[in-house]
NUTOR-730365 format. One record per residue: residue in one letter; y, z, x of N, C-alpha, C, O, CB in turn. Coordinates in pm, whole numbers, plus 50000, padded with zeros to 5 digits. Glycine has a CB too. Layout:
<atoms>
aYZXYZXYZXYZXYZX
...
</atoms>
This chain:
<atoms>
m776171863932146777541869032205777411867532331776411868432403777971883432178
p779151863732367779871858832498779221871732569778891882632522781821857032497
s779131865332732779141877432792779961886832852779721897832903778601876332852
t781311878132832782581888732839783101888232748783401876932710783581887932927
t783451899132667783961906932555785351904132545786071903332644783711921632568
y785701902832441787541898132397788141911532489789091909232565788161899632161
l787691922532482788271933532545788431935732689789321941132755787671942932507
e787041928432727786901929932863788131917532921788881920133015785131927132909
n788171906132857789041896632886790621904432890791181908132994788851884632774
l791051905432779792181912732771792651922832895793771921632945792011919732652
a791891930932932792131941133018792121934433160792861938333250791101952532998
r791211923733174791011920833320792391911133316793051910033420789331912633369
r792781904733202794131897333256795341905933264796321902133330794551885233162
i795331918833193796651926333242796471932833347797461935733415797231935733155
t795031937333393794861942833507795331933033610796091937233698793521947033522
d794981921033608795691910933784796721908333747797371902933837795031894533854
g797441909533629799011906833598799861917533647800911915133707799341905633443
l799321931933619800021944733680800261945133822801281948933881799251956733655
h798801939233883798831935734047799871931734090800281937834189797981926034096
q800621921534046802101915034090803101921434108803961918534191802631906834013
l803131933934010804371939934046804291949034129803231950834190805031944533953
p805551958234152805731964034287805171980434217805411986034111807671962234365
e804291984334345803841999434311804302007134235803772013334142803852006734395
g806082007034298806842015834213807042013534026807182021533934808242014734285
i806972002034030806702001433858805502007933822805472018333756806521986033794
r804732003033856803522010533809803062023733823802272029533748802652005333849
a803682028733935803792042233974804502050533840803892058933774804702043034118
r805432047633825806172055733746805612057333544805682066333461807772048233778
h805102043233544804122042733405803252052333432803152061633351803272028633370
r802512052033542801052060933569801652077533508801172083433411800472061133790
t802632081933584803252093033575803842099133450803652110733414804042091833653
f804682088733379804522091633267803632091533127803842097133019805152088833265
l802812085033162801242087233119800412097333121799902101933019800542080633175
h800212101133221799922114333255800392124933180799732132233106800282116433370
s801912125433209802712137833166802582141032967802902151032902804602133633225
r801972127532919802032125232800800572133632755800442136732636802222108932774
q799552136932846798362144732819798332155432761799092163232818797792147432908
n797702161132653798122177032583796952182632655796182176932732798092180032383
e796972196632609796012207332647794752204332611793882206432694796302219932594
d794412199332492793042194632464792752184132501791752179832443792702194132352
g793352174332609792652164832636793142151832593793192141932666791542167332594
g793562152532452793992140132382795502135332446796092139332547794092143532211
f795912123932334797352119932349797672120432195796912119432098797652104232429
a799272122532204800102120232091801092108532067801722102432154800782130732084
g801112106331935802332096231905803442106431909803392117631960802282087131749
r804332101231854805702105531889805842122131767806782130131764807052088831844
e804972122231712805082135331639803702137631591802862129331559806162135331518
g803632151231591802132155731544800992160531664801512163931770801442142031464
g799782160931659799012164931777798132151731828798292139631810798012178131736
s797312158131887796402145331946795452137331839794942141531735795332151332065
d795382124331900795222118231797794312103331836794772095031914796652116831735
l793092101831776792462091431852793192078431910793192074732027791472087031772
y793792072831809794062060431783795502061331938795452052632026794562057631579
y796302069531942797362073232029796032075632165795942065032226798512089131961
t795502081432196794512083732321793842073632340793662070332457793542094332313
g793362066732250792752048532327793942042532376793772035432475792012034432198
f795352043732323796082037132392796642039932553796622032532651796922036632310
a797072051832537797262057832668795942059332776796192058932896797832071732637
l794572060932733793632056132837793522037732862793192033232971792102062632785
r793792030532767793972016732803794892014032918794552007733017794432009632689
s796132019432897797242019632968796812023933121796962016633219798262029032898
l796342035233124796182041333270794962033233270794912034233393796042059633301
a793812025033239792752019233286793352005633380792701999033460791762015833158
v794542004233350794771986533374795841989633462796081979433526795291974633225
l796752000833503797472008833601796452013533694796972014033805798272020633539
g795472016433698794232024533789794712037933791794522043733899793982019233959
g795332045233693795442056733696794122064733607794282076533578796842058733652
l793292060233582792412072633509791832078533614790982073033684791212068533401
t792302091033633791822098233740790502110033679790412111533558793252105933811
n789802115733749788652124333750789282134733618788752135733507788332132533923
d790472141533662790812150433562791602145233429791892153833346791572160233630
v791962132633405792082129033338791172124033205791382124533084792542125133395
t789962118733298788762116033187788332126533162788162129333043787602107933218
d788022135233257787162148033204787812154133074787132154332971787112160633323
r789082158933073789922161132969789582155632854788992161532764791062157732996
a789982142432852789842132032741788662131432686788502130832564790092119332779
a787742131532772786042131732731785802146732632784932147832546784872132932909
d786642155532664786522166332596787052169632472786642177932392786832173632659
f788282159732465789042158332309787632146532231787052149532127791232147632327
l787462138832279786612127932232785702134932166785762134732043786012118732333
r784732142032226783522152532202784072158932056783512157731947783332166032345
q785022164332079785812176731987786032166631821786132172331712787872182732087
s786062150431838786552143531728785092135831683785012128831582787942133131770
l784342137531745783072131131716782432135531555781772127331492782022136031843
t782752150731494782322155031383783052148231274782582148731161782392168631380
q784052142631295785132140731217785012126931144784482116731187786352142131299
q785622128931024785572119730920786392108030996787512110531039786222125630773
a785792094531015786912083031095787212073831009786352070330929786392074331226
s788362068731007788332052330975787972041231028787102044331110789232048230960
v788132029831030787882020231152788722016131246788452007931333787522009531116
v790072023231228790842023231361790002037331464789732037031584792832026831319
d789852044131404789232060831462787882056831500787422063531592789102075731329
f787292049731466785792041631498786012031731639785042030131714785312029531343
f787132026131666787412013731746787502027531866786722032531948789052000731696
s788932030131822789392040131928788652049731995789012053532106790262046931882
l787752053731944786702064331995786062057432089785902060732206785672070231893
l785582044432017784362043132120784832033332263784322032932375782952034632029
y785872027032213786772020032354787112030332450786972028432570788342012732313
a787552041332400788102056132474787182061032596787372063932714788082069632355
a785872060532489784542065632566783952054532656783452057332765783332070232458
l784012044032618783512036232734784522033632858784102031232971783052022732680
l785512034132834787102032532926786272044933019785702042033124789202038032821
i786292057332972785822068933076784732066733139784612068433261785592081533020
q783742062533056782562062033132782742049133275782332051833387781262058133009
l783372036733243783582028333321784152034633443783782030333552784282019133264
n784972043733436785842047233556785312060133596786082066533667787442047933526
g784422064533574783272075633677783082089033562782372098833587784262083333875
g783652087833469783762101633383782482102333287781562094233274785252102133282
p782722114933224781262116833176781142106033056781972098033015780932133533121
d779512109033006779242099332862779462108132747778672117532729777562092632844
v780252106632682780612110232557779712116332440779722126732373781102099932517
f778832103532448777962104632379776222108532423775192102932386778222093732325
s776412120332516775142121932597774722131632495773492132232497775202127032766
a775232139532406774452147832336774202142832192773632150332113775042160732339
s774622129932154774792123732004773102118032001772472113632097776292108531986
p772752119431895771312110231835770722097031935771532095532026771812101731668
p770222092731940769732078832036770222071631949770952062731991768072074732078
d769992072431781770522062031740771802059731658771942054631546769682057731691
w772802065631756774322067231698774882052831715775962050331661775352079231789
p774392045331770775092032031752774592024831638775512018331588774942023331871
e773302023231565773092024331456773532027531334773532020631232772602027431467
r774062042631357774652049331260775882041931251776022036631141774772063831283
v776802039931331778142032331338778072022331257778682020531152778542027131467
a776972012931332776972000331288777212001331096777991994831027775421993431349
a776252011331059776022014930914776992018230812777002016430690775302024830913
t777902024130904779242030630805780012018630827780762014830737780192047030861
l779912010630961780982001730933780841990130834781741981830825781351996431051
e779641989330755779491980630687780001988230528780161981930423778021975030716
s780182002430545780692005830396781892001530379782372000830266780752019930358
f782661997230506784161994630464784111973930449785091966430446785522002830630
r782851970730443782931959530413783421955430267783321964530185781821955630446
t783951943030219784441941830085783851926230052783541916930126786221944130075
p783851928229892783291913029855783821900729931783141891329974783621909729705
d784951902129939785551888630021785121881130157785371870130207786821891930053
g784401891930192783811888830314784321899430446783701902230548784181873230339
g785421903130410786491908430522785951922430529784881924230472788291907730478
y786651934630601786541949330576788271952430583789301946730618785431958530708
a787851964130531789191973430487789401982830542788541987030619789301978530369
k790551989430526790742003030602789952016130546789762026130614792302006530600
t789532014630414788602023930341787552020930266787722010430205789172030230266
p786312027030243785152022530217785772020930039786622028129986783702033730272
g785042009729979785082006729834786351999029805786921998929696785022019829748
s786781991629930788201986129892787611969129834786661962229871789511986030062
h788521967429743788171953729679788931942729750788841931629698788551953229520
a789601943629850790031930429933790201935830087790721945930132791631923129871
g789721927930131789581927930295790811923730386791511914330350788421917630336
s791101930930509792391928930605792211925230671791141928230724793111935830653
t793091914830735792841905530874792741916130950791641917831001794031894230932
y793931927230984793331934831127792281942731118791521943631214794251944031195
h792051949431007790691953930986789541949431037788891954531128790471953530880
t789221936930958788271926530993788201926631144787051928531184788681912330937
f789261924931255789581922531347788831932931429787981931731518790861921031345
l789421944031371788911958731461787331958431452786691959631557789541975731381
v786701957031339785171958931306784561947931402783431950831443784731956131131
c785041936631443784611926031515784731931531662783931928731751785451912731484
l785871940231679785661946131839784661954931857783871954731952786851953931897
t784671963731757783781976431774782161973131776781391980431839784101987031644
y781611958731684780641953531702780171952831835779161958231881780751943831650
q781221943531911780971940932049780861953232143780221954232247782021932332097
l781761963932072781631973432195780121982732171779651991232246783181984932201
l779571977732043778361985432024777261975232092776101979432091778081989331856
n777481963632144776871954232159775771946832050774621943032071776441957732260
k776391946331953775831942131823776311930431758777531929031767775981951731734
t775741922131698776191908231628776791915031490776341925031435774711895631596
l778071906131441778871909431315777911906231227777461895031249780241901931287
p777231913731101776361911631001777431897530916778661896930913776001928630906
r776591889430867777281878730779778711873030844779781870730788777611885730629
s778351871530973779761868431045780241856930969781461856130964779691864631213
e779471846430899779841836130832780681837930723781511829430694778881830130799
d780521848230661781501854030519782721859130591783861858730544780721868830412
a782381864130711783961868530793784871858130829786091859030832783781875630938
v784021846130862785041834530886785551829230790786761826730791784631824430949
r784661825930674785511824630567786801830130552787891824630545784941828230477
f786381844730549787551852230498788611849430598789681845730551787281868030480
v788551850230702790051848030773790491834730764791701832930755790111851430929
r789661823730764790431813330760791001812230587792001805330566789521800330820
s790481817430499791351821530333792601824030370793511818430308790831836430235
r792871832530472794261841430494795301832630609796181837130682793781859330569
q794801818430592795791810530684796721802830571796231798730466794921798830800
r798181801130606799021796930510799651785130586799481781730703800011808130456
e800571778530470800751765530509801461761230632801541749830676801301759930415
d802141775930697803011776130846802401775330922802941776131032803761785730894
g800871773330920800131773731030799411790331046798211791931065801171768831154
g800211799831038800001812331080799131819530982798561812230901801241818831105
y798931832830971797821838030893798511856330834799281864230889796171837931019
v797931856730734798571869730651797691881330678796601879230729798641867630478
e798051893230649797311906230672796191908130517795031912330512798681920730693
i797151903030399796221901630307796731891430204797791885130205795881914730252
n795721891230113795951876430029796951877829956797791870930012794851871029934
p797391882029871798911882329794800061873029893800811863829861799551901529782
m799861878730001801011875030100801041861830132799961858130179800941882030227
r802321848530121802731837530137803161835930278802871826030345803611835130045
r803941846930325804651840430471803641847330579803101858030552806601846030506
s803441841330690802341847630799803141855930867804271857430820801551837430906
g802821862730981803121871131059802461870531161801311866031158803121880931016
t803001874731268802561873831400801311882031445800341877831508803651877531477
n801491892431406800051903131408798991900431380797991900831452799971913031335
p799161894831186798031892231171797181876631228795981873931239798071894731042
t798411869031253797841854431323797181858631428796181851831452798951843031376
a797401868531510796441873631672795271879531612794171876031656797271887731795
a795321886031539793881890931457792931882031423791761883031460794101896831327
a793441871531340792631863431292791961852031392790871846631371793331858431190
v792901849131515792461843031584791161850231671790051846031703793511838631642
g791761861531690791131869331763789441871331699788411870731766792071882231769
v789541873131584787741873131514787571859931514786451857431558787351879631335
l788121850831488787401836731502787161832931653786201825231663788321824631432
q787661835531755787271837631921786101843831916785201837931975788281846932016
i785781854631861784781864231883783661859031805782531860831850785191878331845
l783791853431705782661845931577782461829531663781481823531619783711843231359
d783181822231770782831811631803783311800831710782661790631690781601812331822
a784421803431654784501797231526786001792531487786381789031374783941807431422
l786821793131612788131792631621788511773431567789341771731477788541798531800
g788051765331609788331752231573789701747131621790081751031732788211751231431
s790391739731557791771735131556792671742631598792501753131536792181731931449
t793761744231683794901756531696796051752231687796911761031682794961764331819
g796591735831681797691730131678798771739731562799841744631599797321714631641
a798391740431462799351749031366799431759231410800601762631430799071751431236
v798511767931444798861782531497799871784331614800701793531618797581789031545
i799711774031714800331774631842801881772931764802721781831771799731761531970
d802071762031700803331757831637803921769531576805011773531616803141746831534
f803211776131468803771789931397804421798231516805631800031526802441799731317
l803251804231625803711813531732804951809431798805761818731811802691815031835
i805221801231831805941794831920807531793431850808571793031916805161780731954
g807441792831730808691798331655809321811431630810391812631570808571795231550
m808591821831680808651834631637809711839231751810271849431711807161842431629
p810231834931892811281841231951812131841631881812391833531792811691837432051
s813081857331931814401857331868815431853931989815061850232101814731872031793
v816721855831952817701853532086817511865632147818291865832242819391850532064
e816861876332143816811886332224815621884532332815301893432411816721898132143
g814971870532323813711870932389812541873832366811651865932397813741875732459
g812281884532311810641888032251810631877032116811361867832080810381908732184
l809451883032069808791873231986808751884531787808031894331773806751869132092
r809341881131714809521886131571808361890131516807351885131565810081876631482
a808201899031414807121899831302806621888331245805421885731237807561906831194
n807741879831196807701870331076808861863331094809721866731176807641876830932
g808931853831022809951841731047811071845830970812051838430973809441826531000
r811131858730886812331865830823813081879730896814071885330850811811870230681
a812391883431011812551891031065813691892431162813371888131273811641891931093
p814731896431157815981896531267815731897731406816151889531487816901907531245
l814951909231443814761908931562813361911131617812421914831547815561916731604
a813281908831732811911909331773811521926931812812351935931822811741898031914
d810141928031828809661943331845808351938231977807891927032000808871952331652
l808091949732033807401948932165805721943432121805061935932192807481966132250
l805231949331986804271946331945803961930431920803151924631992804231953831852
s804511925031834804501916031803805071903031950804821891131939805181918731674
t805471906132018805811897532145804551899632210804031889032247807171902132241
f803941909732235802421912232293801771906232222801341896932290801821925432302
t801301905332100800271899232047800471883632021799491876532002799971906431930
g801751878532021801911866932005801711856532128801261845132120803031866931953
l802191864232260802421858332355800691860432427800321851232500803841864332427
w799911869832408798411873532436797611860632339796571855732384797991892632373
t797981857332248797281848232145797581834132221796621827032249797971849431973
l798711830732248799551815732334798521816032407797591808032390801221815732431
h798541826632513797811824132658796201823132623795481817432705798131838232779
q795621828332506794141824532496794251809932438793331802832479793181835332394
l795041804032360795171793132345795591779832411795591768232371795541794932283
d796051787132553796441778732631797501769032592797521756732592795471773632668
a798821782832541800001775232541801101782532562802211779532518800181768432431
l800821792932635801641804832718803071795532766804221799832761800531812032883
n802721783532807804021779032865804751774632755805881772532799803931768032971
r804721771932627805501764932547806381775832500807051772132403804771756832443
i806611789032539807761798732538808201800332659807571798132763807501811432486
e809511804832645810441809632758810121822832853810761833332849811741812532690
a809211820632922808511834132990809391843433046809271855633047807571830933107
h810441835333099811631845333173812571855233046813101866233062812971832833270
a812541847932938813271853632840812171866832765812501876932704813771840132731
a810951862132797809901872732709809941885232835809791897032803807861864432669
r810101882032946810321893433072811311897133081811291908633125810121890633200
r812551892333057813871903233013814001913632932814441924932949814791897932961
y813301904932790813421918432669812281925332722812671937032710813211914632477
a810921926132781810351937332808810861947432901810611959532898809291934232839
q811541941532981812281949933107813341955633030813331967733055812921940433247
a814051953532965814791958532876814571970832791815401979432764814941949832813
l813331970032754813061983832664812001990832765811031996232712812301980732486
e812131991232912811441997633010812442012133038813622010233067811211986733147
l812102021033032812642032533071812512033133213811462029133263812082043533006
p813782039433314813462044433414812232054433430811302051433505814482048633445
g812242063333375811432073333416809782068933347808862076833329812162088633359
g809782057933325808372053233253808292051633119808972057533036807332062233274
g807432043433097807222040432920807972031232857808842026532930807532052232829
f807962027532760808512015132708809212020432549808822031032499807142002332696
r809922014632502810132012932370809842004532270809291994332313810972013032362
g810022004632132809531994832077810121983232051809601972132040809151998131994
g811451986832039812191969132055814091975532099814371987432112812101955731816
l814841966632109816131972032147816871980432033818001984332059817011960232190
w816471982631944816891988631788816442005131848817262014231838815661980531612
d815262007131901814472023231926815112026232035815742019632118812692024831955
d814792039432017815292050932103814672061332173815152070832236815962057032044
q813182056832142812122066832189810822057932278810622045832270811472075332037
t810272065132339808782060332412807932063432357807972073632288808362064332535
d806722054532369805162065932327804182057332398804452045732430804542068232120
v803102062832422802242055432493801412040732425800722033332494801312065932533
e801592039432313801212030532239802232016732306801702007532369801382035832077
y803582017132281804102007432316804832009132459805892003432483804842003932213
t804112017632556803872017332674802832003932714803171995532797803392030932702
f801402003532633800711994932683801041982932632800581973032688799521997632674
y801881981132520802321966332498803031960532582802901948832616802991964032393
g804141971532639805131966532783804371962132867804401950732911805961977232867
l803651970432896802971967033072802111952333042802021943633128801481983133146
a801581951232925800761936432858801731926132906801581918232999800581935132661
v802981927932808803711915432808804151913532989804161902533044805201917032687
l804451925333053805051920833175803991914233259804221906233349805701932333250
a802481919533208801231912333296801461897733240801551888333319799411919133259
l801511896633158801271880533125802381870533131802051858633132800791878832986
v803871874133136804731864033201804991868533319805961862833369805931860733137
g804471876933388804511877833572805851881233611806901878233553804151862333662
p805721886933701807121892933777808431884733814809371890433870806711897933912
</atoms>
């Protein structure tokens, strides 16, 4: 297993990039994120109550901004503890584990202090219930076909557990079967047209499992995704860019030493156009709301392309 994990590399790169931005910009996003913490200590999306997924994104954003104060981590830890007994999906397992790790790394309490000593083994066993016959992992147990995205999340979760992915060669074979003639990857097998986000997830799996191989076709696919707005599109047929695809595409190009193949100033302008004066980011030029998830993507894009 690599000495530095995928998520550590990502967080370090974003943190370093954000340090190049004026403090006023970082401060307004910290203020925005702090304002989104709920009474129970968690964070919500655009509707509904606190949610592990959005709590994870809020804590990730605050961590790269240096905004994880003791008050924030203590309250968030309370929310995570309340979530330990709930039924969880792969997304929830990943979000919970990473959020708990960020809290502890920033001086907060150990969310799992009262859990059985073998809780990492129990989590790993549960993850294997999401394994599919094709070698990947799915959103729900008992599925017949894997998902590129959920396979990526499981790989990340095993790294958080400091464990090796079982039968990793099957996962590699699964992901490679998702590559298409255009050079990118698809989320599910019936799809024929690749997407930016499945491609980023597939490259992430192959990096984690040390099985990346040739990347020229992937790079060619991704550099064809920018729209006239400057951001990256979810796929070749999407008329407009979105902030999620812009982040995943740029990060993947960065990982493949090909970030210089796109126009950084155009991507920067696109992200800045989605940034609100009071903090937070919208999902695209078509969007009229902010949330903590897209705020993470916006911050990441600005960090990757520079001030």
